[in-house]
N, C-alpha and C positions, 0 to 999 in steps of 0.2 A: 330386715333391714326396713327403710323407710317404705311409706305408702304413698301411692300417687293416684289420683282421680282428677278427671277432667270432664266436660261436657259441653256440647254445642247442639243447640236445638230450639224448639219453640216454647219452652219453659224457662223460668228464671233458673240459672245456673247454680248459684250459690247454695241454695238448700239442697240441691241434688249432690253437690259436690261435698258438702259437709255430711250429708247421710252417707254417702259412699266412704269418706274417710273415716266415720265411726265403725264402718265395718272393717276397717283396716289398722286399727288402733295397735291391734297385735302384732303389727310390723313396726312399730316404733311411736314413741308417745312423749317425748321431752318437748316437743314444740310444735307447732302447726301454722299454716298459711294459706293464702288463697289469693288469686289475681283474678278480676273479672272485668271484660271490656264493657263498657255502659254505652257504647254509641258514640263516643268521642276519646276517650282515654282509658289506659288499663290502671284500675284502681287495684291496690294490694292492702292486705292487712295482714299482720302476723302477732303471734302471742306465744310465749313461753308456758310450758306445763301442758296439761291435758288438752284435749281437742275443746272440751266444755267452755275452756276459757276464752278461745277465739269464737266459739259459736255464741257466748254472751256477749262478746264486744261487737259484735256484728248483727245481733239481735236474730238469730237463728237464720242469716243470711239476707235478711230483708234489707240493711243498710248498704248492702253492695248489689245494685240492680244490674241485670245484664243477661244475655243469653249465651255467653259463650266465656268458660273459665277454666282455671286449672287450680287444684289444691295439693296439699303434700302435710304428711304427719312425719315427723323426724327422730330418727335414732342417730344419735351425735357420733360421728367420727372425726371430724376436723372441726375444731372450735367447740367450746362448751354450749350448753343450751342459752339463747338469748334471743331477743327479739331480731337482732341484726344477723345473727346466724341462721336463724329459721328461713326455710324456703316459703315462696318462691323467691328467687333472686334476679335483679334487674340490672340493666346496662345504665350508664350515668344518665342518658336522655329518657330513660323509663320508657323506651319503645320496644323492648324485648324483655320478656319474663320467661324464666325457666325454673322447672321443679327437677329434681335428681334422685334417682336411688342407685346407690354404688359408691365407686371411689375412683377419682381420677389420680392414677399412680404417678403421672409426670407433671402434676399440676404445679409444683414449685418452678420447674423448668419454663413452663408455659407463662407462669405469672411472672417471673423475672422479664421475660420477652416481652410482655404486654405493658409492664410498667415502664421499660424503657422507652415505648413508643407513646407514653403519656396517660395510659389507662390507670385509674385510680381505684383502689379496692377498699371496700369498708367493712368487710366481714374477714372471719378467719378459714372460710370454708374453701374447699377445693371447688365448690359448684359455682362459685361465681366467677372462676375463670371461663367457664363455658359462656356466659352471658357476654362477656368481653370478647370472647373469641368470635361469637356469633356477629357480634358488632363489626369487627375487623373484616369479616369476609363476607358481609351482607352487601349485596349491589343490587336488590330489588327482587332476586330469587331467593326464599326460604329454603327450599330444598338445596340448591346449590350450596348455601352457605353451611348447613347442616353437613353435608358431605363432606366439605372441607374440614369442618371440626372433627368428625368421626375418623377422618384419615390421620389426624394429627395428634388425637387424646390416645392415652394408653390407660387400661382399667376396664372397669365395669360399669355400665350405665342404663339405665331407662330414663329417658327423658319426656318431658311435656313442654311444649314450647308456644308461647303466642306472640306474634309480630304484630305492632300497632298499624304498620302500614297492609296488613293483611287481617282487616279485624274481624272477619267472620270465619275464621280458621284456627283449627288447633294441629299443631305438628307434633309427633313423637318419633322417637328413636330408640334402638336397643342393641345392647351388647351385653351378653352375659346376666342380666338382671330382668326378671321378668316383666313382660307387658302385654295386655290384652286390650282389644278393642271391642266395644258392643254397638249394636245398633237395635233401634225400634221404630214406630212409626212416627215418634215426635221427636227424635234427637239421636246423637251419636256420643260414644263415651269411650275414654281411655282409662285403665286402671292396672294396678299391680296384681291383683287377683279377682277371682270370680266374685266371693261375698260383696264387693263394693257395687256391683252392678245387677246383682240377682233379682232384686226386686222389680228392677225396669226392664230387664230383657234376658232371654235364655240364648240369644242368637250372639256369637262370640267368634271374632277372629284372632288367633294366636300369633303375635308379631315374633317373627325368628330373627336369630342374629343378624346384625348389621342390616336391618331394613329399617326404612324411612315411611311414616304414615302421614298422610294429609287428609284432614277431615274437616268438611264443610257441610252446609246444609244440602248442596247438591250433589257431592260425592264423597266416595271413601276411596282413596287412591294409596296403593303401595308400591314401593320401589326398593332396589337394592342400594347399597353405599357408592355405587356409580350411577345412580340415576335411571337405570334400566326399569321399566314398568314391571309389576309383577300380578300375576293373576292368583288370587287366593280364594278358598273355599270356607265358608263358616262352618262352625261347630255348634251343635245344638246342646246346651248343659242341662242335664236331667236331675240336678240335685234338688232336694226338697227344700224349698225356701225357709221353712220353718226350721230347718235344722241348723241354720247359721243363727238363732234367736235362742234365748234363754229357757223359754218355756217354762217360766214358773219357779225355775231354780234360783238361788241366790248368786252363783256365780256360772260362768261357762264350766270351769274345771270340775265342779260337782255334777252338772248336767252330762259333761263327756264321761266322767267316771262311771254314771249309772246307764250311759250308752253303750258300754263295751260288750254286755252279752249279746245284744242285737248287732253290733258292728262285727264282731266275731263270728256270729251265726250268718251274718251276710257275706263274710269273707270266704267261710267254708262250704256253705251250701250249694253253690253253683258249681262248684269243682269237686262234688261227691255224686256219682251217678252208681246206683245199684251196687253199692259198697266197693265201688272201685274209684280212684283219684284221676281226675282227667285235668292234665296240665298242658293242655294242647298249645297254651300261649306261651310257652317257653321256647317252642320252635325248635326242639331237640329231637333226635331219632333215639331209639333205645340203644342201638350201636353206640352213638356219640356219648351217652350216658354211661355206658358200660366202660367206655375208653377213658373216662375222666381220671386224670393223674392228679388235679389239685384244684381246689375251689379258693378263691379268695374273696373274703367278705370285707368290703369298704364302706365307711360311713362315719358320720359324727354324732357327738352326743347319744341322746336316747336310742337313736338308730344302731349306733355302735354297739350299744347294750344289747340289742336284740340280737345282732350279729355274734355277741358273745355267746349268748345262750345258744343261737343256732348252731355254732361250731361244736357244742357237745353233742347236740342232737344228731346233726349230720354225721359225724365221726362214728358216733356209737350206732346208729342204724345203717348207714349207708358204707361206712367203712371208707370214705374219701378223706385224704389228709385235708384241713380246712385251715387258712391262714385268716386271722382277722386283724384289721388295720384301721387305724384313724386316718380318715381322708386326708387330712393335712400334713400327716406324716407319710403316708404312702406316694404321694405325688413327688416328694421331695428326697426320697431315698433310693431312687433309681432302682425300683423292684425288678427282681428276676421274673420274666414271663416264661412259662413252660408251654409245649405243646400239648393239646388236649388238656387244656385247662379252662376254668370258667371264673369270670369276674362278676360278683354279686355286688351292685350298688344298692344301698338301702337309704331313703330321703322320702320324709313325710311329704314336704313339699315339692319334692322333684326339681328344686332350683338351688339346692345347698352348693356353694361356690366350690368347695373345697372336693366334694363329692363329683360336681359337673366335671373338674380339671381332671381328677382320676379317671373318670370313665373315658374321657378323650385320649388320655395318654394309654389307657389299655387297648382302646380301639386301634390306636396308631401302632401298635406293636402287634396288631392281628388277633387280638384276644376276642373272645365272645363274651359280651356284656348283657347280662341280665339285671335288670332292675326291679327293685319292690319300692313302689311309690303310691301315694293316695290321691294325687292330682292328676286328672286325664290331661293329657295334652301339654304336661309340662316339660321343661328341658330336657330333664333326665330321661323321661318316659320317650321323648321323640328322638333322643340320639342313640338310645339303647338299642341291641339288636332283638331284644323281647322285653316284655315287661308282664310283671304279676302285681295287679292292682289291688291294693287293700281298699275295702269298700266300707271306709270308716265315716265317710261323709264329711262335710265341713268340720275342721277342728280349730276353735277360736282361742281357747286358753292358751297362753305362751307355753305353759308346760304341758306335754303331751301325755295322754293317758290313753284314749280309745286307739290311736294311731300306732302308739307303741304296742298295744296288745295284739292289732291285726298283723302287725310286721311279725310279730313271735309267731302267730298262728301259720302264717305263709311258710316260715322255716320249717314247722311241723309237716305241712304237706308236701313241701319238697323232700325233706328228709326221708318219709315214707314212700314216696312215689320212687326216688332213687333208689331206696334198698329194695324194694320190690323187683325193678328192674335189674338190679344187679344181683338178685337172689342172696342177698346179703341177711334176709330174714326169712322165716317159714311164712308158708300163707295163713296159717293159725296166728302167729305173732302179729303180722300185719292186720288182720282182722281185729283182734284184740286192742291193738292200739288205735286202728279207727274208729271203734266204739268209743274208746276214752276221748277221743278228740271230739267226736259230734256231741259229747256229753258236758264239755267244758262250758258252753254258754248258760245252761242250766245250772252249773254249779256255782258260777260267777254270780248269777242272780242271787243265789242262797247267801253267798257271803256279804253282798250288798245289804241284805236285811239285818246284818250285826252291826251296821256302821256306829251305832250308839255306844258300843262295847269301846270302840277305837276313841271315838270322840272322848269318853270318859277319861282314858288313859292319856290321850294327847293334850288333856287341860292340866295334868299335873307336869307337864316338861315345857311350858310355854317359855319360862325363864333360862332354860339350860343354855350352855354356851358351846358345848362339844357334844357330838353324838358319833358314835362308831356302829357301822353296820359289819357283819362278817357272816361267812358261809364258805361252802366248799362246794366244787363242781358247778352246777347250774345254780346254785344257791348263792354262790359267790357273783354270778353273772347279775341276778336278781338284785342282789345286795347293792351292786353299783348302782342300778336304776333307782333303787329305793332310796340311797343317798343322795342322788342328783336332784330327786324330786323334792327333797326336803330342803336342801340348801337353796334351789331355786326359787322358792317361794317363801319360806321362813326366814332366810338370811341366817341360819344357825351354820356354824361351821360342822360339817359332816363328812365322814370318810369311810369308804367301802374297803375292807380288806379279805383276802384270801385267809381264812381262819388259822390254816396252817402256818402263814407268816406271821403270827402274833409274836412270838418268841424271837423274831428277827427284828425287834426294835419297836412295835407298836405297843407292847405290852408297858413300856416304860411311861406311857400316858395314862395309864389307869389309876384313878385314885377313887376315894371314896365318894360314892354317888354318881359316878360317870355312867351315863346311859350307854348300852351296848344292846343292840338288836341283833339277836343272834337267828339266822334261819337253819333249820332242820330237818329239810323236807325229803333228803335222798337216802334212802332205807340204807345202802351200803356203806355211806358216810356218817350216818348217824352218830355211832359211839366216838368217833374222832371230834365231831362237832361239840358233842356233850363235854369232852375232856378239855376243849377250850373255853366253854362256857365256866368250867369249874375255876380254870386259870383266871378269869378275869373277875369272877365274884371273889376269889380268895384275896384279890387286891382293891376290894371295895365298890367293884361295879355293880350296877343294877341292871338286871338282863332281862329284855323282853324276847320272847321265843316264840318263833312260828314253826309249827309243826302240824302234824296230822294225829288222829285219834289213835292211831295204832302205836303211838308212842307216848302214852299217860305218864310214864315215870319221867317226862321232861319237867314235870311240875316240881321234882325234887331238886332240879338245879336251876330252874329260872324263877324270877320274882313275880312275873306275869307272863301268861301265855295265851297266844292266839291260835286256834286250831282251823286249819283250811281242809275242805273236802278230800277224801282219799281219790287219788288219779294214779294214773301212771306216772312214775318218778319223773320221766323226761318232760312232762306237760306240767308239772306241779308249778314251775315259774308264772304259769298264766293265773294261777289261783293266789300265789303267794304275793304277788304283786300289787293286787287289790288292797288290803290292809296297809300297805306301806304308802300307797297313792293317798288313802283317806287319812293317814297319820300326818302326812306333810299337809294335807288341806286343813285338817282342823288345827293343827299348830300355828298356821299361817292366820287362819281366821282368828283363834284366839289372841294372836299378838296384834291384831287390828291391822294387817297388812293388805295390799291390793293383791288378791289371790291372782286374779287373770292376768294381770299386768306388771308383773314384778321388776324392780329396777334394774336398769342396764340390760336387759334382755329383750330380745325380740324373736318373733316366731319362725321366721325364715332368714337365715343368714347368707346373704347373697354376695358377700364379699369375703375375702380371707380374713 
């Protein structure tokens, strides 16, 4: 969703806010705006389009002098992208300015009530309601007005607010949308995410649900929705600042694809000691693991695809029934919770709205919740019973790559550890699989060295309109992710199918020249997948196949073949996904699209 940045301190605010917003464009980028107090008035500028349009309009911030301000990059929910709908939004007197990430679900009802009182609306957004409500309740105390608004609005929000009557203050509030506060020797910051302020400080406060913040040059104060003061402890962020920059790569996505071997190595290495897996982080006794009757994996998008692959691995090795659910479906289908069950929530950002709601529902029903997230201190991490962090570092490109690979790796570690504790595999099998797991980063590096072959093939399919991915078992789970990557950044219609389902409808779409990407890495399923490849080729499809060198005969059935290194079948997905990520990247690049910022998408979906 949208990105918020704010600054108060001894330096000019606008350049710092613009810089922070530039680090948050992955959260939203159809319009941008900034409001700065210049000592007498709150001046505001907004512009449709990428942040650079606003940056040029205000000459990199120099045309908006002042030491206190708030800014915003938008991903439209209410109202099309326009200067009027862009944030910040102000009241009619231009004495209150608001930036907002989230959705006010009851805004129509609130808007009607305000209009009857004479308030005039100029935008189509839900956020403008907040500016007028603050005016309605403001009697000289900003915190009191914010409290009253928070008690009356429904939905999710992270807010940055300025009051002209309190010119050297920034106020902020949060419910279900991420917000952090940073401090250094020269100023204080608010932001939606760490990368926005990493250049300036590593000292961060995480704002919790229904908390209010007041920042001035003299103090940093926190209180709850009832105005009661709160004591909070700062956290030190240890991210490498260079991890949030391109480092010579043309796009963040390409950089992050190349960072996967290191990210996977960093996720594995701290958890393996003397050929044993240490997952003490999960906070479960051996007895609890032995008594597990069911695991529910709940996630959205790419994280859901890792859960689909994780289901195969956990069931095969640990022999625990696993159910995978899209979080947006799980939370509304009144799921059946069992005794001795575990709910695993997977999210890159740790802020995904549907996944967070599913987590809360599971906890309300007494289930133990384990989360797999990449962002330390995120909402999902804080509210889970235990966390397995993926040490992928900052991921900036909207289309996830390295975070996905690290999530997949965590599922391998869980499956192996659970299998060992439950005596579902022999000690020899455990060691064989562990050795294969440790080899994955080196094998991934080898695959990346062959990217020119993938680019060559991708360049032949820049104009295609439909692409189909297929596979069986784990190959099907990986096909779903490969298909999603392609459609996300190339805008080509792409679908993934379980290969055995072709005859149940999909084969009717096959015609001369249709591209089918067939994954055939699973030895036991290889003959079945080959038969499906023959079926589509017979109907005119062009088949690109992914397999291993142990199956050289696949070249008889495919028009183009890419080979991945040989590994244990259960881990093949970690290697097969890399050519598919690169294929999507090079198709998007060849079509002249913005690889890192695909249209209509945002990195962290913090509303339903």
